[in-house]
TORPA-787289 format. One record per residue (C-alpha): z, y, x; residue number from 0; residue in one letter. Coordinates in steps of 0.2 Angstrom, whole numbers, plus 2048, in hexadecimal, padded with zeros to 3 digits. Layout:
<atoms>
> zz, yy, xx, resi, resn
> Z, Y, X, NUM, a .
...
</atoms>
This chain:
<atoms>
> zz, yy, xx, resi, resn
> 800, 800, 800, 0, m .
> 7FC, 812, 806, 1, p .
> 80C, 81A, 80D, 2, s .
> 80C, 828, 800, 3, d .
> 80B, 81C, 7F1, 4, l .
> 81C, 81A, 7E8, 5, i .
> 817, 812, 7D8, 6, f .
> 809, 807, 7D1, 7, s .
> 804, 7FD, 7C2, 8, l .
> 7F7, 7F0, 7C2, 9, r .
> 7EE, 7E8, 7B3, 10, d .
> 7FD, 7EC, 7A7, 11, v .
> 7FD, 7E6, 795, 12, d .
> 809, 7ED, 788, 13, i .
> 809, 7E7, 776, 14, r .
> 815, 7EC, 768, 15, f .
> 812, 7DE, 75B, 16, g .
> 7FF, 7DF, 757, 17, k .
> 7FD, 7F0, 75E, 18, k .
> 7F6, 7F1, 770, 19, e .
> 7FD, 7FF, 779, 20, i .
> 7F6, 7FC, 78B, 21, f .
> 7E9, 7F0, 791, 22, k .
> 7E5, 7EE, 7A3, 23, n .
> 7EE, 7FE, 7A7, 24, l .
> 7ED, 803, 7B9, 25, n .
> 7F5, 812, 7C2, 26, l .
> 7FB, 819, 7D2, 27, n .
> 808, 826, 7D5, 28, i .
> 809, 82E, 7E6, 29, h .
> 815, 83A, 7EE, 30, r .
> 812, 84C, 7EA, 31, n .
> 80A, 848, 7D9, 32, d .
> 80D, 854, 7CC, 33, l .
> 806, 84B, 7BD, 34, i .
> 802, 851, 7AB, 35, a .
> 804, 843, 79F, 36, l .
> 7F9, 846, 790, 37, v .
> 7F3, 83D, 781, 38, g .
> 7F5, 83D, 76E, 39, k .
> 805, 837, 766, 40, n .
> 806, 824, 766, 41, g .
> 7FB, 821, 775, 42, v .
> 809, 81B, 780, 43, g .
> 810, 82A, 789, 44, k .
> 822, 825, 785, 45, t .
> 81E, 813, 789, 46, t .
> 817, 818, 79A, 47, l .
> 827, 822, 79E, 48, m .
> 832, 813, 799, 49, k .
> 828, 808, 7A5, 50, i .
> 82A, 814, 7B3, 51, i .
> 83D, 815, 7AF, 52, m .
> 83E, 802, 7AF, 53, g .
> 843, 802, 79C, 54, n .
> 833, 7F9, 796, 55, q .
> 82E, 7E7, 79A, 56, e .
> 81C, 7E3, 79E, 57, l .
> 813, 7D6, 793, 58, d .
> 808, 7D3, 7A2, 59, s .
> 802, 7DB, 7B2, 60, g .
> 80B, 7E1, 7C2, 61, e .
> 817, 7EF, 7C6, 62, l .
> 81A, 7F5, 7D8, 63, w .
> 826, 803, 7DD, 64, s .
> 82C, 80A, 7EE, 65, y .
> 83D, 802, 7F3, 66, p .
> 84C, 80A, 7EC, 67, n .
> 841, 816, 7E2, 68, l .
> 84C, 823, 7D9, 69, k .
> 846, 829, 7C8, 70, i .
> 84E, 837, 7BD, 71, s .
> 848, 83C, 7AC, 72, h .
> 84A, 849, 79E, 73, f .
> 846, 843, 78D, 74, t .
> 848, 849, 77B, 75, q .
> 857, 83E, 779, 76, n .
> 864, 844, 785, 77, f .
> 876, 842, 785, 78, e .
> 883, 850, 788, 79, i .
> 896, 84E, 789, 80, d .
> 89C, 85C, 77D, 81, f .
> 8AE, 85C, 785, 82, s .
> 8A7, 862, 796, 83, k .
> 8A1, 873, 79C, 84, t .
> 890, 876, 7A2, 85, v .
> 895, 875, 7B4, 86, e .
> 89F, 865, 7B1, 87, e .
> 890, 85D, 7A8, 88, e .
> 884, 861, 7B7, 89, m .
> 891, 85B, 7C3, 90, m .
> 88E, 849, 7BD, 91, k .
> 87D, 849, 7C6, 92, v .
> 884, 851, 7D6, 93, i .
> 887, 844, 7E3, 94, l .
> 88C, 84F, 7F2, 95, k .
> 897, 85F, 7F3, 96, d .
> 88A, 868, 7FC, 97, d .
> 87F, 867, 7ED, 98, e .
> 88A, 871, 7E1, 99, k .
> 880, 880, 7E4, 100, y .
> 872, 879, 7DA, 101, k .
> 87C, 87B, 7CA, 102, i .
> 87C, 88E, 7CD, 103, d .
> 869, 88E, 7D0, 104, i .
> 865, 885, 7C0, 105, y .
> 872, 88F, 7B5, 106, c .
> 86B, 89F, 7BC, 107, n .
> 859, 89B, 7B8, 108, n .
> 85C, 892, 7A8, 109, l .
> 867, 89F, 7A0, 110, n .
> 877, 894, 7A0, 111, l .
> 889, 899, 7A3, 112, n .
> 891, 88B, 7AD, 113, k .
> 8A2, 88E, 7A6, 114, k .
> 89C, 88C, 794, 115, d .
> 8A2, 87D, 78A, 116, k .
> 893, 872, 785, 117, t .
> 89A, 870, 773, 118, d .
> 897, 883, 770, 119, n .
> 885, 883, 776, 120, l .
> 875, 883, 76C, 121, s .
> 869, 874, 76C, 122, g .
> 85D, 87E, 778, 123, g .
> 86B, 881, 784, 124, q .
> 870, 86F, 784, 125, k .
> 85E, 86A, 788, 126, r .
> 85E, 875, 797, 127, r .
> 86E, 86C, 79D, 128, i .
> 865, 85C, 79B, 129, a .
> 856, 863, 7A4, 130, l .
> 860, 869, 7B3, 131, a .
> 868, 858, 7B4, 132, k .
> 857, 84F, 7B6, 133, s .
> 852, 85B, 7C4, 134, l .
> 862, 85C, 7CE, 135, i .
> 863, 84A, 7D5, 136, p .
> 85A, 845, 7E5, 137, e .
> 84D, 83B, 7DB, 138, s .
> 83B, 835, 7E0, 139, d .
> 834, 837, 7CF, 140, i .
> 839, 842, 7C1, 141, v .
> 832, 83F, 7AF, 142, l .
> 832, 84E, 7A4, 143, l .
> 82F, 84D, 791, 144, d .
> 82C, 85F, 78A, 145, e .
> 836, 868, 797, 146, p .
> 831, 87A, 791, 147, t .
> 838, 878, 77F, 148, n .
> 845, 885, 77B, 149, h .
> 841, 88F, 78B, 150, l .
> 83C, 8A1, 78C, 151, d .
> 82D, 8A7, 796, 152, l .
> 838, 8AC, 7A5, 153, e .
> 840, 89B, 7A6, 154, c .
> 82F, 892, 7A4, 155, i .
> 827, 89C, 7B2, 156, q .
> 836, 898, 7BD, 157, w .
> 835, 885, 7B9, 158, l .
> 823, 885, 7BD, 159, e .
> 826, 88B, 7CF, 160, n .
> 836, 881, 7D1, 161, h .
> 82E, 870, 7CD, 162, l .
> 821, 873, 7DA, 163, k .
> 82E, 877, 7E7, 164, e .
> 839, 868, 7E4, 165, l .
> 82E, 85C, 7EE, 166, n .
> 82F, 84F, 7E1, 167, k .
> 823, 845, 7D7, 168, v .
> 822, 84C, 7C5, 169, m .
> 81B, 844, 7B5, 170, l .
> 81B, 850, 7A7, 171, c .
> 817, 84F, 794, 172, v .
> 816, 861, 78D, 173, s .
> 80D, 86A, 77F, 174, h .
> 80D, 87A, 78A, 175, d .
> 7FB, 87A, 791, 176, r .
> 7FF, 889, 79C, 177, t .
> 80E, 881, 7A4, 178, f .
> 805, 871, 7A8, 179, l .
> 7F6, 87B, 7AF, 180, s .
> 801, 885, 7BB, 181, n .
> 80A, 877, 7C3, 182, f .
> 801, 866, 7C2, 183, t .
> 7F5, 85F, 7CE, 184, n .
> 7F0, 84F, 7C5, 185, k .
> 7ED, 849, 7B3, 186, v .
> 7F1, 838, 7AB, 187, f .
> 7E7, 838, 79A, 188, w .
> 7EB, 82A, 78F, 189, l .
> 7DD, 827, 783, 190, d .
> 7DB, 818, 778, 191, r .
> 7E4, 80C, 783, 192, g .
> 7DB, 812, 793, 193, d .
> 7E2, 81D, 7A1, 194, l .
> 7D7, 82B, 7A7, 195, k .
> 7DC, 834, 7B7, 196, i .
> 7D7, 845, 7BD, 197, s .
> 7DC, 84B, 7CF, 198, p .
> 7DA, 85D, 7CB, 199, k .
> 7E9, 861, 7C0, 200, g .
> 7EA, 866, 7AE, 201, f .
> 7E1, 877, 7B1, 202, k .
> 7D1, 86D, 7B1, 203, n .
> 7D6, 862, 7A2, 204, f .
> 7CB, 86A, 795, 205, d .
> 7BB, 869, 79E, 206, s .
> 7BF, 858, 7A6, 207, w .
> 7C4, 850, 796, 208, s .
> 7B6, 858, 78C, 209, g .
> 7A9, 852, 799, 210, e .
> 7B0, 840, 797, 211, l .
> 7AF, 841, 784, 212, l .
> 79E, 849, 785, 213, n .
> 798, 83B, 791, 214, q .
> 79F, 82E, 785, 215, e .
> 796, 836, 777, 216, a .
> 786, 836, 781, 217, r .
> 788, 824, 785, 218, e .
> 78B, 820, 773, 219, l .
> 77B, 82A, 76E, 220, r .
> 771, 821, 77B, 221, n .
> 777, 810, 775, 222, r .
> 774, 815, 763, 223, k .
> 762, 81A, 767, 224, q .
> 75F, 80A, 770, 225, f .
> 768, 7FF, 762, 226, v .
> 75E, 808, 754, 227, n .
> 74E, 805, 75D, 228, l .
> 752, 7F3, 760, 229, e .
> 757, 7F1, 74E, 230, v .
> 747, 7FA, 748, 231, e .
> 73B, 7F0, 753, 232, w .
> 743, 7E0, 74F, 233, a .
> 743, 7E3, 73C, 234, q .
> 731, 7E8, 73D, 235, r .
> 72D, 7D9, 747, 236, g .
> 736, 7CE, 73A, 237, v .
> 72D, 7D7, 72C, 238, k .
> 71C, 7D3, 735, 239, a .
> 722, 7C1, 736, 240, r .
> 723, 7C2, 749, 241, v .
> 72F, 7B3, 74C, 242, k .
> 734, 7B8, 75D, 243, r .
> 73D, 7C7, 756, 244, n .
> 74A, 7BE, 74C, 245, v .
> 755, 7BB, 75B, 246, k .
> 752, 7CD, 760, 247, r .
> 758, 7D3, 74F, 248, l .
> 768, 7C8, 750, 249, e .
> 76C, 7D0, 761, 250, r .
> 768, 7E1, 75B, 251, a .
> 774, 7DF, 74C, 252, k .
> 782, 7D9, 759, 253, q .
> 77F, 7E9, 763, 254, l .
> 780, 7F3, 754, 255, k .
> 790, 7EC, 74E, 256, a .
> 798, 7EF, 75F, 257, q .
> 791, 801, 760, 258, l .
> 799, 805, 74F, 259, e .
> 7A9, 7FF, 755, 260, k .
> 7A8, 80A, 764, 261, d .
> 7A3, 819, 75A, 262, e .
> 7B1, 816, 74F, 263, s .
> 7BD, 816, 75D, 264, s .
> 7B6, 826, 764, 265, y .
> 7B7, 82F, 753, 266, k .
> 7C9, 82A, 752, 267, l .
> 7CD, 830, 763, 268, a .
> 7C7, 841, 760, 269, i .
> 7CC, 842, 74D, 270, k .
> 7DD, 84A, 750, 271, s .
> 7DA, 852, 760, 272, m .
> 7DB, 865, 761, 273, k .
> 7CA, 86B, 763, 274, p .
> 7C7, 86E, 776, 275, i .
> 7C1, 880, 779, 276, v .
> 7BB, 87F, 78B, 277, f .
> 7BD, 88D, 797, 278, k .
> 7AC, 892, 79D, 279, p .
> 7A7, 891, 7AF, 280, s .
> 7A6, 8A0, 7BA, 281, t .
> 794, 89F, 7BC, 282, d .
> 787, 8A9, 7B2, 283, n .
> 785, 89B, 7A5, 284, s .
> 77A, 89F, 796, 285, r .
> 785, 894, 78B, 286, l .
> 78D, 89E, 77E, 287, v .
> 794, 891, 772, 288, a .
> 792, 87E, 770, 289, e .
> 797, 873, 762, 290, f .
> 798, 860, 766, 291, f .
> 79A, 853, 758, 292, k .
> 7A4, 861, 74F, 293, a .
> 7AA, 85E, 73D, 294, s .
> 7B3, 86C, 733, 295, v .
> 7BC, 86A, 722, 296, k .
> 7C7, 876, 719, 297, y .
> 7DA, 873, 718, 298, p .
> 7DF, 867, 70B, 299, n .
> 7CD, 861, 709, 300, s .
> 7C7, 850, 70E, 301, s .
> 7B4, 855, 70E, 302, n .
> 7AC, 85B, 71E, 303, n .
> 7A2, 86C, 71B, 304, i .
> 79A, 869, 72C, 305, l .
> 798, 857, 733, 306, k .
> 794, 851, 745, 307, d .
> 78D, 862, 74A, 308, l .
> 786, 863, 75B, 309, s .
> 77D, 873, 760, 310, i .
> 77C, 87F, 76F, 311, k .
> 77B, 892, 76D, 312, i .
> 775, 89B, 77D, 313, t .
> 775, 8AD, 782, 314, k .
> 768, 8B7, 778, 315, n .
> 765, 8AA, 76B, 316, d .
> 760, 8B1, 75B, 317, r .
> 764, 8A5, 74D, 318, i .
> 761, 8A6, 73A, 319, g .
> 76C, 89B, 72F, 320, l .
> 764, 894, 720, 321, l .
> 76B, 889, 712, 322, g .
> 771, 889, 700, 323, k .
> 782, 890, 6FC, 324, n .
> 790, 884, 700, 325, g .
> 787, 87B, 70E, 326, t .
> 792, 882, 71C, 327, g .
> 78A, 892, 723, 328, k .
> 79A, 89C, 721, 329, s .
> 7A4, 88E, 727, 330, t .
> 79A, 88D, 737, 331, f .
> 79C, 89F, 73A, 332, l .
> 7AF, 89F, 737, 333, k .
> 7B0, 890, 743, 334, t .
> 7A6, 89A, 750, 335, l .
> 7B1, 8A9, 750, 336, i .
> 7C1, 89F, 750, 337, g .
> 7C7, 8A1, 73E, 338, e .
> 7C5, 88E, 73B, 339, l .
> 7C8, 87F, 746, 340, e .
> 7BD, 86F, 747, 341, v .
> 7C6, 860, 740, 342, s .
> 7BC, 854, 74B, 343, i .
> 7B2, 857, 75B, 344, g .
> 7B2, 865, 768, 345, t .
> 7AD, 877, 769, 346, i .
> 7A9, 881, 779, 347, k .
> 7AA, 894, 778, 348, i .
> 7A6, 8A0, 786, 349, k .
> 7B4, 8AA, 78D, 350, k .
> 7B6, 8BB, 786, 351, n .
> 7A9, 8B9, 779, 352, l .
> 7AB, 8C5, 76B, 353, e .
> 7A1, 8C7, 75B, 354, f .
> 79D, 8D6, 750, 355, s .
> 79D, 8CF, 73E, 356, y .
> 794, 8D6, 72F, 357, f .
> 79D, 8CD, 721, 358, d .
> 795, 8CF, 710, 359, q .
> 7A6, 8CF, 708, 360, l .
> 7A9, 8DF, 712, 361, r .
> 7BB, 8DB, 717, 362, n .
> 7BA, 8E6, 726, 363, d .
> 7B9, 8F6, 71B, 364, l .
> 7C9, 8FF, 717, 365, n .
> 7C6, 906, 706, 366, s .
> 7D2, 915, 709, 367, n .
> 7C8, 91B, 718, 368, k .
> 7BA, 927, 719, 369, s .
> 7A8, 923, 720, 370, l .
> 7AC, 92E, 72F, 371, k .
> 7BC, 924, 732, 372, e .
> 7B3, 914, 731, 373, i .
> 7A6, 919, 73E, 374, l .
> 7B1, 923, 749, 375, v .
> 7C3, 91C, 747, 376, p .
> 7CA, 926, 756, 377, n .
> 7C4, 936, 750, 378, g .
> 7B6, 942, 755, 379, g .
> 7A4, 945, 74F, 380, d .
> 79B, 939, 75B, 381, y .
> 799, 927, 75D, 382, l .
> 790, 91B, 769, 383, l .
> 781, 913, 761, 384, v .
> 77B, 905, 76C, 385, q .
> 77F, 90F, 77C, 386, g .
> 779, 920, 775, 387, k .
> 784, 92E, 76F, 388, e .
> 780, 932, 75C, 389, r .
> 788, 93F, 750, 390, h .
> 790, 936, 742, 391, v .
> 787, 93F, 735, 392, c .
> 776, 93C, 73D, 393, s .
> 77A, 929, 73F, 394, y .
> 77F, 928, 72D, 395, l .
> 76F, 930, 728, 396, k .
> 766, 921, 730, 397, d .
> 76E, 916, 723, 398, f .
> 769, 921, 714, 399, q .
> 77A, 92B, 713, 400, f .
> 77B, 93D, 70E, 401, d .
> 784, 945, 71D, 402, p .
> 78E, 94F, 710, 403, k .
> 797, 93F, 70B, 404, r .
> 79E, 93C, 71D, 405, v .
> 7B0, 93F, 717, 406, n .
> 7AE, 935, 706, 407, d .
> 7B9, 925, 705, 408, t .
> 7B2, 914, 704, 409, i .
> 7B8, 912, 6F2, 410, l .
> 7AB, 91F, 6ED, 411, s .
> 79D, 914, 6F4, 412, l .
> 793, 907, 6EA, 413, s .
> 792, 8F5, 6F0, 414, g .
> 781, 8F8, 6F8, 415, g .
> 787, 908, 701, 416, q .
> 796, 8FF, 708, 417, q .
> 78A, 8F2, 70F, 418, n .
> 780, 8FF, 718, 419, r .
> 790, 907, 71F, 420, l .
> 796, 8F7, 725, 421, l .
> 785, 8F3, 72D, 422, l .
> 785, 904, 736, 423, s .
> 797, 901, 73C, 424, k .
> 793, 8EF, 743, 425, v .
> 782, 8F4, 74B, 426, l .
> 788, 904, 753, 427, s .
> 790, 8FB, 761, 428, n .
> 78E, 8E8, 75F, 429, p .
> 798, 8DC, 76A, 430, k .
> 790, 8CE, 775, 431, t .
> 78E, 8C4, 765, 432, g .
> 788, 8CB, 754, 433, l .
> 78A, 8C2, 743, 434, i .
> 781, 8C8, 734, 435, l .
> 785, 8C0, 723, 436, d .
> 778, 8C5, 716, 437, e .
> 775, 8D6, 71E, 438, p .
> 765, 8DA, 714, 439, t .
> 76E, 8DA, 703, 440, n .
> 76C, 8EB, 6FA, 441, d .
> 761, 8F3, 707, 442, l .
> 752, 8FD, 704, 443, d .
> 742, 8FA, 70E, 444, l .
> 745, 909, 719, 445, e .
> 757, 903, 71E, 446, t .
> 750, 8F1, 720, 447, m .
> 744, 8F8, 72D, 448, d .
> 752, 901, 736, 449, l .
> 75C, 8F1, 736, 450, l .
> 74E, 8E7, 73D, 451, t .
> 74B, 8F3, 74B, 452, e .
> 75E, 8F4, 74F, 453, m .
> 75F, 8E1, 750, 454, i .
> 74F, 8E0, 75A, 455, s .
> 757, 8EB, 767, 456, n .
> 767, 8E1, 767, 457, y .
> 768, 8D7, 777, 458, k .
> 777, 8CB, 773, 459, g .
> 779, 8BB, 76A, 460, t .
> 774, 8BD, 758, 461, l .
> 777, 8B2, 748, 462, l .
> 771, 8B8, 737, 463, i .
> 773, 8B0, 726, 464, v .
> 765, 8B6, 71B, 465, s .
> 757, 8B0, 710, 466, h .
> 74C, 8BE, 713, 467, d .
> 73D, 8B5, 71B, 468, r .
> 734, 8C4, 723, 469, d .
> 745, 8CB, 72A, 470, f .
> 749, 8BA, 732, 471, l .
> 737, 8B8, 739, 472, d .
> 739, 8C9, 741, 473, q .
> 74B, 8C7, 748, 474, t .
> 74F, 8B4, 74C, 475, v .
> 747, 8A7, 758, 476, n .
> 751, 898, 751, 477, k .
> 756, 891, 740, 478, i .
> 766, 888, 73C, 479, m .
> 763, 87F, 72C, 480, y .
> 772, 879, 722, 481, f .
> 76D, 86A, 718, 482, e .
> 77D, 867, 70E, 483, g .
> 789, 858, 710, 484, d .
> 78E, 85F, 721, 485, g .
> 77D, 85D, 729, 486, n .
> 775, 86B, 734, 487, v .
> 764, 86B, 73D, 488, s .
> 75E, 877, 74A, 489, m .
> 74B, 87D, 74B, 490, f .
> 742, 888, 757, 491, l .
> 739, 897, 750, 492, g .
> 73B, 8A3, 741, 493, g .
> 73B, 8A0, 72F, 494, y .
> 729, 89C, 72D, 495, s .
> 72A, 88F, 73B, 496, d .
> 738, 887, 732, 497, f .
> 72E, 886, 722, 498, l .
> 71F, 87F, 72B, 499, n .
> 72A, 872, 733, 500, h .
> 731, 86D, 722, 501, e .
> 720, 86C, 71A, 502, s .
> 71A, 861, 728, 503, n .
> 729, 856, 727, 504, q .
> 726, 854, 714, 505, k .
> 714, 84F, 717, 506, e .
> 719, 842, 724, 507, t .
> 726, 83B, 718, 508, n .
> 719, 83A, 70A, 509, q .
> 70D, 831, 715, 510, q .
> 71A, 824, 71B, 511, k .
> 71D, 820, 709, 512, k .
> 70B, 81C, 706, 513, k .
> 706, 80A, 708, 514, k .
> 6F7, 806, 713, 515, p .
> 6E7, 802, 70B, 516, n .
> 6E4, 7F1, 713, 517, l .
> 6D5, 7ED, 709, 518, k .
> 6C9, 7FA, 710, 519, k .
> 6CC, 7F4, 722, 520, e .
> 6CD, 7E1, 71F, 521, k .
> 6BF, 7D6, 723, 522, s .
> 6BB, 7C7, 718, 523, s .
> 6BD, 7BA, 726, 524, d .
> 6C5, 7C2, 735, 525, k .
> 6CA, 7D3, 73D, 526, l .
> 6BB, 7DD, 743, 527, s .
> 6B9, 7E0, 756, 528, f .
> 6BF, 7F2, 753, 529, k .
> 6CF, 7ED, 74B, 530, f .
> 6D2, 7DE, 756, 531, k .
> 6D0, 7EA, 765, 532, y .
> 6DC, 7F6, 75D, 533, e .
> 6E9, 7E9, 75A, 534, l .
> 6E9, 7E3, 76C, 535, e .
> 6EA, 7F4, 774, 536, n .
> 6F7, 7FC, 768, 537, l .
> 706, 7F4, 771, 538, p .
> 700, 7FB, 781, 539, l .
> 6FE, 80C, 77A, 540, e .
> 70F, 80C, 772, 541, t .
> 717, 805, 782, 542, a .
> 710, 814, 78B, 543, k .
> 716, 821, 77E, 544, i .
> 727, 818, 77E, 545, e .
> 728, 81A, 791, 546, e .
> 724, 82D, 78F, 547, e .
> 731, 82F, 782, 548, i .
> 73E, 826, 78D, 549, l .
> 73A, 832, 79B, 550, l .
> 73D, 841, 790, 551, i .
> 74D, 83A, 789, 552, k .
> 753, 837, 79A, 553, n .
> 750, 849, 79F, 554, e .
> 758, 84F, 78F, 555, l .
> 768, 846, 794, 556, k .
> 76C, 854, 7A0, 557, d .
> 776, 85F, 795, 558, n .
> 774, 86E, 7A0, 559, n .
> 761, 86E, 79E, 560, l .
> 762, 878, 78E, 561, y .
> 76B, 886, 797, 562, i .
> 763, 885, 7A9, 563, s .
> 751, 883, 7A3, 564, n .
> 74F, 887, 791, 565, p .
> 73C, 888, 792, 566, d .
> 73B, 877, 799, 567, r .
> 747, 871, 78B, 568, f .
> 73C, 878, 77E, 569, e .
> 72D, 871, 785, 570, e .
> 733, 85F, 787, 571, i .
> 73B, 85F, 776, 572, t .
> 72B, 864, 76E, 573, k .
> 722, 856, 778, 574, n .
> 72F, 84A, 772, 575, l .
> 72C, 84E, 760, 576, i .
> 719, 84B, 762, 577, v .
> 71B, 83B, 76C, 578, l .
> 728, 834, 75F, 579, e .
> 71C, 838, 751, 580, q .
> 70D, 830, 75B, 581, e .
> 718, 821, 75F, 582, f .
> 71D, 81F, 74C, 583, e .
> 70A, 820, 747, 584, k .
> 704, 813, 753, 585, k .
> 712, 807, 750, 586, e .
> 70F, 808, 73D, 587, t .
> 6FC, 805, 740, 588, r .
> 700, 7F6, 74B, 589, w .
> 70B, 7EE, 73D, 590, l .
> 6FD, 7F2, 730, 591, e .
> 6F0, 7E9, 73B, 592, l .
> 6FC, 7DA, 73E, 593, l .
> 6FE, 7D8, 72B, 594, e .
> 6EB, 7DA, 729, 595, m .
> 6E8, 7CC, 735, 596, e .
> 6F5, 7C1, 72D, 597, e .
> 6EE, 7C4, 71C, 598, a .
> 6DD, 7BF, 722, 599, i .
> 6E3, 7AF, 72B, 600, n .
> 6EC, 7AA, 71B, 601, k .
> 6DC, 7AD, 710, 602, e .
> 6D2, 7A2, 71C, 603, n .
> 6DE, 793, 71C, 604, e .
</atoms>
């Protein structure tokens, strides 16, 4: 064993009745490790601590520890003698007279009076005594279960530094993310019976764990694509009476069953996890926000308004949101700005991202204030409009307001006038992100032109909810379509491009439903040379297309491609759609010809 190794578990299994806590658990603890132990409730954190303390027997596996290893612990269930003073209670763990000074250190920094009787202390004060008693002894490993509970900020900051100075191995369970980030150098993450280890400390946990989950999700997606393809091919082969595909179908069904089991395990793993909001890297990333397998539902509701949403929003994206009322558009926007949390999945939001929000409900308008007070809340006659100084009256004129009304209250305005005023406020100095929820309501053509011009000049990330076709065609380059039942699709282009795509999709679906007219192409005795040649060559053609599809999909596995090279991403995505359509067409034709050949052979028998 390496000289710095002090504790090790090998292939450890732990079961409580039918419940499997650990299976083939392996871990090493080294000197100078400051470990954050994380995981959902019930995954085995307490059990692992008991194993280290020697209070939990192993069902199988090996445990090794450094000879005479000393372990102290602070748990939620501590014992305090209520007949003692604080000092007397701490003296129980003092083995040498020259260590008594430690009592003063802990009392001073944990806000305890060593002369106080313990029976007069609060629950929080008693916890601090128990915490001190776990840290005073000359132990090799200290186990800490929520040590920051009932500590004020000053005490927590002292404890962070003190734990690093003690020169002891620490294994800590805590809900305090900042505390863990500031003193740990390793993470033990218990997830579905597995232990995942990060050597970089909790400060990197969000990005590290997120990447592991993303990797798992990518693997599941790739497996799903493969399994679906296997099932589809095998089923078609069976339908076409190709006997060799029967075994392939059975194998595909087995793969599908295992996949469904693994997908269920993944969904359960992230179901109750707090959505991970990743800190962005310090580079000049174009990524603004990312939703990954995100589902959202309102409190006290069992139905997901959004389901398994995976999209990326990048700098300067201009997105139009379409869909019927109740399909999730407002829910998505509220989630994006942090008013709602995802129930399943993860979100990634760029640091310091702020949105200017035009809300059709006009919640940002104080009805008792004047037009001038809304636009110039700090007083004066001038405001900055997209970097240029404008007089408030002149700016209000742009939005069809009489300058004489500058001091009128919001209550005196109609609904349409209030909309125009809120638009003028939002567009005067928009933040790095701009959200407009039905901004064109109650606007005349002149004001529409002004709105379009101002949005066109806006350089940040833009999201618009609108059903005005012309307006969207002039302002957005992507469409998010909210289909209902939690489903959302993303399309490149404006509103007209979206309509063309929908029209083409309907036409394709209608063609698929039509049964092939075999009679016109069928010979009375055998396939014509033309059809026979086509039948023989179609498998080669589809194989070539399938190879091209696979190359593109492999390239798309790179999650950074969308950000690092958006033009390339757009190009190969379009190529992928064309290739998949061509593959489907040729595969369908091959099956038609197989059935034709079989029908002819049957007639000639």
